[in-house]
KOLFISE-411487 format. One record per atom (N, C-alpha, C, O): residue number from 1; atom name; z, x, y negated; residue in one letter. Coordinates in Angstrom, 1 decimal. Last residue first. Example, Ala and Ser with C-alpha at 12.3 -4.5 7.8 and 13.67 -1.06 7.14 Angstrom:
BEGIN
(site 2; "N"; (7.1; 12.8; 2.2); "S")
(site 2; "CA"; (7.1; 13.7; 1.1); "S")
(site 2; "C"; (7.9; 12.9; 0.0); "S")
(site 2; "O"; (8.0; 13.4; -1.1); "S")
(site 1; "N"; (7.8; 13.2; 5.7); "A")
(site 1; "CA"; (7.8; 12.3; 4.5); "A")
(site 1; "C"; (7.8; 13.2; 3.3); "A")
(site 1; "O"; (8.5; 14.2; 3.3); "A")
END
This chain:
BEGIN
(site 94; "N"; (-13.6; 2.0; -31.0); "F")
(site 94; "CA"; (-13.1; 1.0; -30.0); "F")
(site 94; "C"; (-13.9; -0.3; -30.2); "F")
(site 94; "O"; (-13.6; -1.2; -29.4); "F")
(site 93; "N"; (-15.1; 5.2; -31.4); "K")
(site 93; "CA"; (-14.9; 3.8; -31.9); "K")
(site 93; "C"; (-14.4; 2.9; -30.7); "K")
(site 93; "O"; (-14.8; 3.2; -29.6); "K")
(site 92; "N"; (-14.0; 8.6; -31.8); "T")
(site 92; "CA"; (-14.8; 7.5; -31.2); "T")
(site 92; "C"; (-14.4; 6.2; -31.8); "T")
(site 92; "O"; (-13.4; 6.1; -32.6); "T")
(site 91; "N"; (-12.3; 10.7; -32.4); "N")
(site 91; "CA"; (-13.7; 10.7; -32.9); "N")
(site 91; "C"; (-14.6; 9.7; -32.2); "N")
(site 91; "O"; (-15.8; 10.0; -32.1); "N")
(site 90; "N"; (-9.6; 10.7; -31.8); "T")
(site 90; "CA"; (-10.6; 10.7; -30.7); "T")
(site 90; "C"; (-12.1; 10.9; -31.1); "T")
(site 90; "O"; (-12.9; 11.3; -30.3); "T")
(site 89; "N"; (-8.3; 10.7; -34.2); "A")
(site 89; "CA"; (-7.8; 11.6; -33.1); "A")
(site 89; "C"; (-8.9; 11.7; -32.0); "A")
(site 89; "O"; (-9.1; 12.8; -31.4); "A")
(site 88; "N"; (-9.6; 8.8; -35.6); "R")
(site 88; "CA"; (-9.5; 10.1; -36.1); "R")
(site 88; "C"; (-9.2; 11.1; -35.0); "R")
(site 88; "O"; (-9.7; 12.2; -35.0); "R")
(site 87; "N"; (-9.2; 6.6; -34.0); "K")
(site 87; "CA"; (-10.5; 7.1; -34.2); "K")
(site 87; "C"; (-10.5; 8.5; -34.7); "K")
(site 87; "O"; (-11.3; 9.3; -34.2); "K")
(site 86; "N"; (-6.4; 6.3; -34.5); "I")
(site 86; "CA"; (-6.9; 6.6; -33.1); "I")
(site 86; "C"; (-8.3; 7.1; -33.2); "I")
(site 86; "O"; (-8.6; 8.1; -32.5); "I")
(site 85; "N"; (-6.3; 5.9; -37.2); "M")
(site 85; "CA"; (-5.7; 7.0; -36.7); "M")
(site 85; "C"; (-6.2; 7.4; -35.3); "M")
(site 85; "O"; (-6.3; 8.5; -35.0); "M")
(site 84; "N"; (-7.8; 3.4; -37.3); "F")
(site 84; "CA"; (-8.2; 4.6; -38.1); "F")
(site 84; "C"; (-7.6; 5.9; -37.5); "F")
(site 84; "O"; (-8.3; 6.9; -37.3); "F")
(site 83; "N"; (-6.1; 1.7; -35.9); "D")
(site 83; "CA"; (-7.5; 2.0; -35.4); "D")
(site 83; "C"; (-8.0; 3.3; -36.0); "D")
(site 83; "O"; (-8.6; 4.1; -35.4); "D")
(site 82; "N"; (-4.0; 1.6; -37.6); "I")
(site 82; "CA"; (-3.8; 2.3; -36.3); "I")
(site 82; "C"; (-5.1; 2.6; -35.7); "I")
(site 82; "O"; (-5.3; 3.7; -35.2); "I")
(site 81; "N"; (-5.2; 0.3; -39.8); "E")
(site 81; "CA"; (-4.6; 1.6; -40.0); "E")
(site 81; "C"; (-4.4; 2.3; -38.6); "E")
(site 81; "O"; (-4.7; 3.5; -38.6); "E")
(site 80; "N"; (-6.0; -2.2; -38.6); "E")
(site 80; "CA"; (-7.0; -1.2; -39.2); "E")
(site 80; "C"; (-6.4; 0.2; -39.3); "E")
(site 80; "O"; (-7.1; 1.2; -39.0); "E")
(site 79; "N"; (-4.1; -2.6; -35.6); "N")
(site 79; "CA"; (-4.6; -3.1; -36.9); "N")
(site 79; "C"; (-5.5; -2.0; -37.4); "N")
(site 79; "O"; (-5.8; -1.0; -36.7); "N")
(site 78; "N"; (-3.9; -3.6; -32.1); "T")
(site 78; "CA"; (-3.9; -2.6; -33.2); "T")
(site 78; "C"; (-4.3; -3.3; -34.5); "T")
(site 78; "O"; (-4.9; -4.4; -34.5); "T")
(site 77; "N"; (-3.5; -4.7; -29.5); "N")
(site 77; "CA"; (-2.9; -5.3; -30.7); "N")
(site 77; "C"; (-2.8; -4.3; -31.9); "N")
(site 77; "O"; (-1.8; -4.2; -32.5); "N")
(site 76; "N"; (-3.6; -1.8; -27.4); "L")
(site 76; "CA"; (-3.7; -3.3; -27.6); "L")
(site 76; "C"; (-3.0; -3.7; -29.0); "L")
(site 76; "O"; (-2.1; -3.0; -29.5); "L")
(site 75; "N"; (-5.2; 1.0; -26.0); "P")
(site 75; "CA"; (-4.4; 0.4; -27.1); "P")
(site 75; "C"; (-4.6; -1.1; -27.2); "P")
(site 75; "O"; (-5.8; -1.5; -27.1); "P")
(site 74; "N"; (-5.0; 2.6; -23.0); "I")
(site 74; "CA"; (-5.7; 1.5; -23.7); "I")
(site 74; "C"; (-4.8; 0.9; -24.8); "I")
(site 74; "O"; (-3.8; 0.3; -24.4); "I")
(site 73; "N"; (-5.6; 5.3; -21.1); "V")
(site 73; "CA"; (-4.7; 4.8; -22.1); "V")
(site 73; "C"; (-5.4; 3.8; -23.0); "V")
(site 73; "O"; (-6.3; 4.2; -23.7); "V")
(site 72; "N"; (-6.1; 6.1; -17.8); "S")
(site 72; "CA"; (-6.7; 5.4; -19.0); "S")
(site 72; "C"; (-5.6; 4.9; -19.9); "S")
(site 72; "O"; (-4.7; 4.2; -19.4); "S")
(site 71; "N"; (-6.1; 9.2; -16.2); "I")
(site 71; "CA"; (-5.3; 8.1; -16.7); "I")
(site 71; "C"; (-5.9; 7.5; -17.9); "I")
(site 71; "O"; (-6.3; 8.1; -18.9); "I")
(site 70; "N"; (-7.6; 11.4; -15.7); "E")
(site 70; "CA"; (-7.6; 10.3; -14.6); "E")
(site 70; "C"; (-6.8; 9.1; -15.1); "E")
(site 70; "O"; (-6.8; 8.1; -14.4); "E")
(site 69; "N"; (-7.1; 13.3; -17.6); "P")
(site 69; "CA"; (-8.4; 12.4; -17.7); "P")
(site 69; "C"; (-8.4; 11.3; -16.7); "P")
(site 69; "O"; (-9.2; 10.4; -16.9); "P")
(site 68; "N"; (-4.8; 14.6; -18.8); "H")
(site 68; "CA"; (-4.7; 13.6; -17.8); "H")
(site 68; "C"; (-6.0; 12.7; -17.8); "H")
(site 68; "O"; (-5.8; 11.5; -18.1); "H")
(site 67; "N"; (-5.3; 16.3; -20.9); "K")
(site 67; "CA"; (-4.5; 16.8; -19.8); "K")
(site 67; "C"; (-4.5; 15.9; -18.6); "K")
(site 67; "O"; (-4.4; 16.4; -17.5); "K")
(site 66; "N"; (-6.8; 14.7; -22.6); "N")
(site 66; "CA"; (-7.4; 15.9; -22.1); "N")
(site 66; "C"; (-6.6; 16.5; -20.9); "N")
(site 66; "O"; (-7.2; 17.0; -20.0); "N")
(site 65; "N"; (-4.8; 12.7; -23.1); "K")
(site 65; "CA"; (-6.1; 12.3; -22.4); "K")
(site 65; "C"; (-6.8; 13.6; -21.9); "K")
(site 65; "O"; (-7.3; 13.5; -20.8); "K")
(site 64; "N"; (-3.0; 14.2; -24.6); "F")
(site 64; "CA"; (-2.6; 13.6; -23.3); "F")
(site 64; "C"; (-3.8; 13.3; -22.5); "F")
(site 64; "O"; (-3.9; 13.6; -21.3); "F")
(site 63; "N"; (-4.7; 14.9; -26.9); "V")
(site 63; "CA"; (-4.0; 15.9; -26.1); "V")
(site 63; "C"; (-3.7; 15.4; -24.7); "V")
(site 63; "O"; (-4.0; 16.0; -23.7); "V")
(site 62; "N"; (-5.8; 12.3; -27.7); "R")
(site 62; "CA"; (-6.6; 13.4; -27.4); "R")
(site 62; "C"; (-5.9; 14.4; -26.5); "R")
(site 62; "O"; (-6.4; 14.7; -25.4); "R")
(site 61; "N"; (-3.9; 10.2; -27.7); "F")
(site 61; "CA"; (-5.3; 9.8; -27.5); "F")
(site 61; "C"; (-6.3; 11.0; -27.4); "F")
(site 61; "O"; (-7.4; 10.9; -27.0); "F")
(site 60; "N"; (-1.3; 11.4; -28.1); "I")
(site 60; "CA"; (-1.6; 10.4; -27.1); "I")
(site 60; "C"; (-3.1; 10.3; -26.7); "I")
(site 60; "O"; (-3.4; 10.4; -25.6); "I")
(site 59; "N"; (-1.6; 13.3; -30.2); "E")
(site 59; "CA"; (-0.9; 13.6; -28.9); "E")
(site 59; "C"; (-1.2; 12.7; -27.8); "E")
(site 59; "O"; (-1.4; 13.1; -26.7); "E")
(site 58; "N"; (-2.9; 11.8; -32.2); "D")
(site 58; "CA"; (-3.5; 12.9; -31.6); "D")
(site 58; "C"; (-2.9; 13.3; -30.2); "D")
(site 58; "O"; (-3.6; 13.6; -29.3); "D")
(site 57; "N"; (-0.9; 9.9; -32.9); "A")
(site 57; "CA"; (-2.2; 9.5; -32.3); "A")
(site 57; "C"; (-2.9; 10.6; -31.6); "A")
(site 57; "O"; (-3.4; 10.4; -30.5); "A")
(site 56; "N"; (1.1; 11.7; -33.9); "F")
(site 56; "CA"; (1.4; 10.7; -32.8); "F")
(site 56; "C"; (0.1; 10.3; -32.1); "F")
(site 56; "O"; (0.0; 10.3; -30.9); "F")
(site 55; "N"; (-0.2; 12.9; -36.0); "G")
(site 55; "CA"; (0.2; 13.7; -34.8); "G")
(site 55; "C"; (0.5; 12.8; -33.6); "G")
(site 55; "O"; (0.2; 13.2; -32.5); "G")
(site 54; "N"; (-0.7; 10.7; -37.7); "Q")
(site 54; "CA"; (-1.8; 11.5; -37.1); "Q")
(site 54; "C"; (-1.4; 12.3; -35.9); "Q")
(site 54; "O"; (-2.1; 12.3; -34.9); "Q")
(site 53; "N"; (1.5; 7.9; -37.1); "G")
(site 53; "CA"; (1.1; 9.1; -37.7); "G")
(site 53; "C"; (0.0; 9.8; -37.0); "G")
(site 53; "O"; (-0.3; 9.5; -35.8); "G")
(site 52; "N"; (0.9; 4.4; -37.5); "I")
(site 52; "CA"; (1.3; 5.5; -36.7); "I")
(site 52; "C"; (0.8; 6.8; -37.4); "I")
(site 52; "O"; (-0.1; 6.8; -38.1); "I")
(site 51; "N"; (1.9; 1.2; -38.7); "T")
(site 51; "CA"; (1.1; 2.4; -38.8); "T")
(site 51; "C"; (1.7; 3.4; -37.8); "T")
(site 51; "O"; (2.8; 3.3; -37.3); "T")
(site 50; "N"; (3.0; -1.3; -37.9); "E")
(site 50; "CA"; (2.1; -1.2; -39.1); "E")
(site 50; "C"; (1.3; 0.0; -39.1); "E")
(site 50; "O"; (0.1; 0.0; -39.4); "E")
(site 49; "N"; (3.7; -3.1; -35.1); "I")
(site 49; "CA"; (3.7; -1.8; -35.6); "I")
(site 49; "C"; (2.6; -1.7; -36.7); "I")
(site 49; "O"; (1.5; -2.0; -36.5); "I")
(site 48; "N"; (3.4; -5.6; -33.9); "N")
(site 48; "CA"; (4.5; -5.4; -34.9); "N")
(site 48; "C"; (4.7; -4.0; -35.3); "N")
(site 48; "O"; (5.7; -3.6; -35.8); "N")
(site 47; "N"; (1.6; -4.3; -31.2); "A")
(site 47; "CA"; (2.1; -5.5; -31.9); "A")
(site 47; "C"; (3.3; -5.2; -32.7); "A")
(site 47; "O"; (4.2; -4.5; -32.2); "A")
(site 46; "N"; (0.6; -2.3; -29.6); "F")
(site 46; "CA"; (1.0; -1.9; -30.9); "F")
(site 46; "C"; (1.4; -3.1; -31.8); "F")
(site 46; "O"; (1.5; -3.0; -33.0); "F")
(site 45; "N"; (0.9; -1.4; -26.4); "D")
(site 45; "CA"; (0.9; -2.6; -27.2); "D")
(site 45; "C"; (1.5; -2.2; -28.6); "D")
(site 45; "O"; (2.7; -2.0; -28.7); "D")
(site 44; "N"; (-0.9; 0.4; -24.3); "L")
(site 44; "CA"; (0.0; 0.6; -25.3); "L")
(site 44; "C"; (-0.1; -0.6; -26.3); "L")
(site 44; "O"; (-1.1; -0.7; -27.0); "L")
(site 43; "N"; (-1.3; 0.5; -20.8); "F")
(site 43; "CA"; (-1.6; -0.2; -22.0); "F")
(site 43; "C"; (-0.5; 0.1; -23.0); "F")
(site 43; "O"; (0.7; 0.0; -22.7); "F")
(site 42; "N"; (-2.6; 2.7; -18.5); "V")
(site 42; "CA"; (-1.4; 2.5; -19.4); "V")
(site 42; "C"; (-1.9; 1.7; -20.6); "V")
(site 42; "O"; (-2.8; 2.2; -21.4); "V")
(site 41; "N"; (-3.5; 3.3; -15.3); "V")
(site 41; "CA"; (-3.9; 2.6; -16.5); "V")
(site 41; "C"; (-2.6; 2.3; -17.3); "V")
(site 41; "O"; (-1.6; 1.8; -16.7); "V")
(site 40; "N"; (-2.3; 4.8; -13.3); "K")
(site 40; "CA"; (-3.7; 5.1; -13.6); "K")
(site 40; "C"; (-4.2; 4.4; -14.9); "K")
(site 40; "O"; (-5.1; 4.9; -15.6); "K")
(site 39; "N"; (0.9; 6.4; -13.2); "F")
(site 39; "CA"; (0.1; 5.2; -13.3); "F")
(site 39; "C"; (-1.4; 5.7; -13.6); "F")
(site 39; "O"; (-1.6; 6.8; -14.0); "F")
(site 38; "N"; (2.5; 8.6; -13.3); "K")
(site 38; "CA"; (2.5; 7.8; -12.0); "K")
(site 38; "C"; (1.5; 6.7; -12.0); "K")
(site 38; "O"; (1.3; 6.1; -11.0); "K")
(site 37; "N"; (2.6; 9.5; -15.8); "D")
(site 37; "CA"; (1.7; 10.1; -15.0); "D")
(site 37; "C"; (1.6; 9.5; -13.6); "D")
(site 37; "O"; (0.8; 9.9; -12.7); "D")
(site 36; "N"; (4.6; 8.5; -17.3); "I")
(site 36; "CA"; (3.5; 7.6; -17.1); "I")
(site 36; "C"; (2.4; 8.2; -16.2); "I")
(site 36; "O"; (1.5; 7.6; -15.9); "I")
(site 35; "N"; (6.8; 10.2; -18.0); "N")
(site 35; "CA"; (6.8; 9.5; -16.7); "N")
(site 35; "C"; (5.6; 8.5; -16.5); "N")
(site 35; "O"; (5.7; 7.7; -15.5); "N")
(site 34; "N"; (6.4; 9.9; -21.4); "S")
(site 34; "CA"; (7.1; 10.5; -20.3); "S")
(site 34; "C"; (7.1; 9.6; -19.1); "S")
(site 34; "O"; (7.4; 8.4; -19.2); "S")
(site 33; "N"; (5.3; 8.7; -23.7); "L")
(site 33; "CA"; (4.5; 8.9; -22.5); "L")
(site 33; "C"; (5.2; 9.6; -21.3); "L")
(site 33; "O"; (4.5; 9.8; -20.3); "L")
(site 32; "N"; (7.4; 8.7; -25.5); "I")
(site 32; "CA"; (6.9; 7.4; -25.0); "I")
(site 32; "C"; (6.0; 7.6; -23.8); "I")
(site 32; "O"; (6.0; 6.7; -22.9); "I")
(site 31; "N"; (7.7; 11.4; -25.8); "R")
(site 31; "CA"; (8.8; 10.6; -25.3); "R")
(site 31; "C"; (8.3; 9.3; -24.7); "R")
(site 31; "O"; (8.7; 8.9; -23.7); "R")
(site 30; "N"; (5.3; 12.1; -27.0); "R")
(site 30; "CA"; (5.6; 12.6; -25.7); "R")
(site 30; "C"; (6.7; 11.9; -25.0); "R")
(site 30; "O"; (6.7; 11.7; -23.8); "R")
(site 29; "N"; (5.6; 10.7; -29.4); "A")
(site 29; "CA"; (4.5; 10.3; -28.5); "A")
(site 29; "C"; (4.8; 10.8; -27.1); "A")
(site 29; "O"; (4.6; 10.1; -26.2); "A")
(site 28; "N"; (7.7; 12.2; -30.5); "L")
(site 28; "CA"; (7.9; 10.8; -30.2); "L")
(site 28; "C"; (6.8; 10.3; -29.2); "L")
(site 28; "O"; (7.1; 9.5; -28.3); "L")
(site 27; "N"; (6.4; 14.6; -30.9); "S")
(site 27; "CA"; (7.5; 14.6; -30.0); "S")
(site 27; "C"; (7.8; 13.1; -29.6); "S")
(site 27; "O"; (8.2; 12.9; -28.4); "S")
(site 26; "N"; (4.5; 14.0; -32.8); "R")
(site 26; "CA"; (4.0; 14.4; -31.5); "R")
(site 26; "C"; (5.2; 14.2; -30.5); "R")
(site 26; "O"; (5.0; 13.8; -29.4); "R")
(site 25; "N"; (5.4; 11.3; -35.0); "S")
(site 25; "CA"; (5.4; 12.7; -34.6); "S")
(site 25; "C"; (4.9; 12.8; -33.1); "S")
(site 25; "O"; (4.9; 11.9; -32.4); "S")
(site 24; "N"; (5.5; 8.6; -35.8); "V")
(site 24; "CA"; (4.7; 9.5; -36.5); "V")
(site 24; "C"; (4.5; 10.9; -35.9); "V")
(site 24; "O"; (3.5; 11.5; -36.2); "V")
(site 23; "N"; (6.8; 5.7; -35.6); "M")
(site 23; "CA"; (5.9; 6.5; -34.6); "M")
(site 23; "C"; (5.0; 7.4; -35.4); "M")
(site 23; "O"; (3.8; 7.1; -35.6); "M")
(site 22; "N"; (10.1; 5.8; -37.1); "P")
(site 22; "CA"; (8.7; 5.4; -37.1); "P")
(site 22; "C"; (7.8; 6.3; -36.2); "P")
(site 22; "O"; (8.2; 7.5; -36.0); "P")
(site 21; "N"; (13.1; 5.3; -35.3); "F")
(site 21; "CA"; (12.3; 6.2; -36.0); "F")
(site 21; "C"; (10.8; 5.7; -36.0); "F")
(site 21; "O"; (10.3; 5.3; -35.0); "F")
(site 20; "N"; (14.7; 4.3; -33.2); "D")
(site 20; "CA"; (15.1; 4.2; -34.6); "D")
(site 20; "C"; (14.4; 5.2; -35.5); "D")
(site 20; "O"; (15.0; 5.8; -36.4); "D")
(site 19; "N"; (14.3; 4.1; -30.5); "L")
(site 19; "CA"; (14.4; 5.5; -31.0); "L")
(site 19; "C"; (14.8; 5.5; -32.5); "L")
(site 19; "O"; (15.2; 6.5; -33.0); "L")
(site 18; "N"; (14.3; 1.3; -30.4); "Y")
(site 18; "CA"; (15.2; 2.1; -29.6); "Y")
(site 18; "C"; (15.4; 3.5; -30.1); "Y")
(site 18; "O"; (16.6; 4.0; -30.2); "Y")
(site 17; "N"; (12.1; 0.7; -32.1); "E")
(site 17; "CA"; (13.5; 0.2; -32.3); "E")
(site 17; "C"; (14.5; 1.0; -31.6); "E")
(site 17; "O"; (15.6; 1.3; -32.2); "E")
(site 16; "N"; (10.1; 2.0; -30.8); "Q")
(site 16; "CA"; (10.4; 2.4; -32.1); "Q")
(site 16; "C"; (11.8; 1.9; -32.5); "Q")
(site 16; "O"; (12.6; 2.6; -33.1); "Q")
(site 15; "N"; (10.0; 0.7; -28.3); "A")
(site 15; "CA"; (10.3; 2.1; -28.3); "A")
(site 15; "C"; (10.8; 2.5; -29.8); "A")
(site 15; "O"; (11.7; 3.3; -29.9); "A")
(site 14; "N"; (9.3; -1.8; -29.3); "L")
(site 14; "CA"; (10.6; -1.7; -28.6); "L")
(site 14; "C"; (11.0; -0.2; -28.6); "L")
(site 14; "O"; (12.2; 0.1; -28.8); "L")
(site 13; "N"; (6.7; -1.2; -30.3); "H")
(site 13; "CA"; (7.8; -1.6; -31.2); "H")
(site 13; "C"; (9.2; -1.6; -30.6); "H")
(site 13; "O"; (10.1; -1.3; -31.3); "H")
(site 12; "N"; (5.3; -0.7; -27.9); "V")
(site 12; "CA"; (5.6; 0.4; -28.9); "V")
(site 12; "C"; (6.7; 0.0; -29.8); "V")
(site 12; "O"; (7.5; 0.8; -30.2); "V")
(site 11; "N"; (5.5; -1.3; -24.8); "T")
(site 11; "CA"; (5.6; -2.1; -26.0); "T")
(site 11; "C"; (6.1; -1.1; -27.1); "T")
(site 11; "O"; (7.3; -0.8; -27.1); "T")
(site 10; "N"; (3.4; -0.4; -22.3); "I")
(site 10; "CA"; (4.5; 0.1; -23.1); "I")
(site 10; "C"; (4.4; -0.7; -24.4); "I")
(site 10; "O"; (3.4; -0.7; -25.1); "I")
(site 9; "N"; (2.6; -1.3; -19.0); "E")
(site 9; "CA"; (2.4; -1.6; -20.5); "E")
(site 9; "C"; (3.6; -1.1; -21.2); "E")
(site 9; "O"; (4.8; -1.3; -20.8); "E")
(site 8; "N"; (0.7; 0.0; -16.2); "T")
(site 8; "CA"; (2.0; -0.3; -16.9); "T")
(site 8; "C"; (1.7; -0.6; -18.4); "T")
(site 8; "O"; (0.6; -0.3; -18.9); "T")
(site 7; "N"; (-0.6; 0.2; -12.9); "K")
(site 7; "CA"; (-0.7; -0.2; -14.3); "K")
(site 7; "C"; (0.6; -0.4; -14.9); "K")
(site 7; "O"; (1.6; -0.8; -14.2); "K")
(site 6; "N"; (-0.3; 0.4; -10.2); "N")
(site 6; "CA"; (-0.9; 1.5; -10.9); "N")
(site 6; "C"; (-1.2; 1.3; -12.4); "N")
(site 6; "O"; (-1.8; 2.1; -13.0); "N")
(site 5; "N"; (1.0; -0.7; -7.7); "F")
(site 5; "CA"; (1.6; -0.6; -9.0); "F")
(site 5; "C"; (1.0; 0.6; -9.8); "F")
(site 5; "O"; (1.7; 1.6; -10.0); "F")
(site 4; "N"; (-0.8; -0.3; -5.6); "I")
(site 4; "CA"; (-0.5; -1.6; -6.0); "I")
(site 4; "C"; (0.1; -1.6; -7.4); "I")
(site 4; "O"; (-0.3; -2.5; -8.3); "I")
(site 3; "N"; (-1.2; 2.3; -4.7); "G")
(site 3; "CA"; (-2.0; 1.8; -5.8); "G")
(site 3; "C"; (-1.8; 0.4; -6.2); "G")
(site 3; "O"; (-2.4; -0.1; -7.2); "G")
(site 2; "N"; (-0.6; 2.0; -1.2); "I")
(site 2; "CA"; (-0.7; 2.9; -2.4); "I")
(site 2; "C"; (-1.6; 2.2; -3.4); "I")
(site 2; "O"; (-2.7; 1.7; -3.1); "I")
(site 1; "N"; (0.0; 0.8; 1.2); "M")
(site 1; "CA"; (0.0; 0.0; 0.0); "M")
(site 1; "C"; (0.0; 0.9; -1.3); "M")
(site 1; "O"; (0.6; 0.5; -2.3); "M")
END
């Protein structure tokens, strides 16, 4: 039964509330992504998040993706500001 639990969703605003800090730094991105290497698909739900920092976006959408190309990181419920930071990190469009 390998692969049954291969997806997860991270609710970013809950992480932000728990960490009590805006999602701007690489270190916060690494904390959010800790232990997700067990999954193949990771949904990042950005509902109720107004903005993310360039380092945060770069760590998730470029650095992590380059280290783990077998894992899909899919952003959900983004706004224009978050989309801009993700595009800037990946140089792609969603």
